[in-house]
C-alpha positions in Angstrom: 5.6 -17.2 35.3 3.0 -15.3 33.3 2.0 -15.6 29.8 4.5 -14.0 27.5 2.9 -12.1 24.7 5.8 -12.8 22.3 5.5 -16.6 22.7 1.9 -16.6 21.5 1.5 -16.3 17.7 -1.7 -15.3 16.1 -2.5 -17.7 13.2 -4.5 -16.7 10.2 -7.0 -19.2 9.0 -6.9 -20.6 5.5 -9.9 -18.5 4.6 -8.2 -15.4 5.9 -5.1 -16.1 3.8 -7.3 -16.5 0.7 -9.1 -13.3 1.5 -5.8 -11.4 2.0 -4.4 -12.8 -1.2 -7.5 -11.8 -3.2 -7.4 -8.3 -1.7 -3.7 -8.0 -2.5 -4.2 -9.0 -6.1 -7.1 -6.6 -6.4 -5.0 -3.8 -4.9 -2.1 -4.4 -7.3 -4.6 -4.6 -10.3 -6.2 -1.3 -9.3 -2.8 0.4 -9.1 -1.7 -1.1 -12.4 -5.0 0.1 -14.0 -4.4 3.6 -12.7 -0.7 3.6 -14.0 -1.9 2.3 -17.4 -4.5 4.9 -17.6 -2.1 7.6 -16.6 0.4 6.7 -19.3 -2.2 6.2 -22.0 -4.1 9.4 -21.3 -3.2 12.7 -22.9 -1.7 15.2 -20.4 -4.5 17.6 -21.1 -7.0 15.1 -19.7 -5.2 14.9 -16.4 -5.5 17.5 -13.6 -2.0 18.6 -12.7 1.3 17.2 -13.9 1.3 13.5 -14.7 4.5 12.9 -12.8 2.8 14.2 -9.6 0.2 11.4 -9.8 2.9 8.6 -9.7 3.6 8.7 -6.0 -0.1 9.3 -5.3 -1.1 6.1 -7.1 1.4 4.2 -5.0 -0.6 4.8 -1.8 -2.7 1.7 -1.1 -6.3 1.8 -2.4 -6.6 5.6 -1.7 -4.1 6.6 -4.4 -5.6 4.9 -7.4 -9.1 5.9 -6.2 -8.0 9.5 -5.8 -6.5 9.5 -9.3 -9.7 8.3 -10.9 -11.9 10.6 -8.7 -9.8 13.8 -8.9 -7.0 13.4 -11.4 -8.9 12.5 -14.5 -10.9 15.3 -16.2 -14.3 14.2 -17.3 -14.7 13.7 -21.0 -15.9 16.8 -22.6 -18.8 16.6 -25.1 -17.5 17.1 -28.5 -19.8 18.6 -31.0 -19.1 17.7 -34.6 -19.5 20.4 -37.1 
């Protein structure tokens, strides 16, 4: 009788659980920040339709980062007359 792979369970250490919890909270906060920014920002300041960014933001880490890197137009310098 050999070693059955299904009978051996990998255990995550307490430190690993804490790390995964912190990363999960940071990921949710990053997505929430991107959603908040998307709803608060004027449509003229967003590249493409705002609705198209919703499913993009839902992609872990990459989505919110893509939104902030490519979806938000840089602030234009306004010259007061």
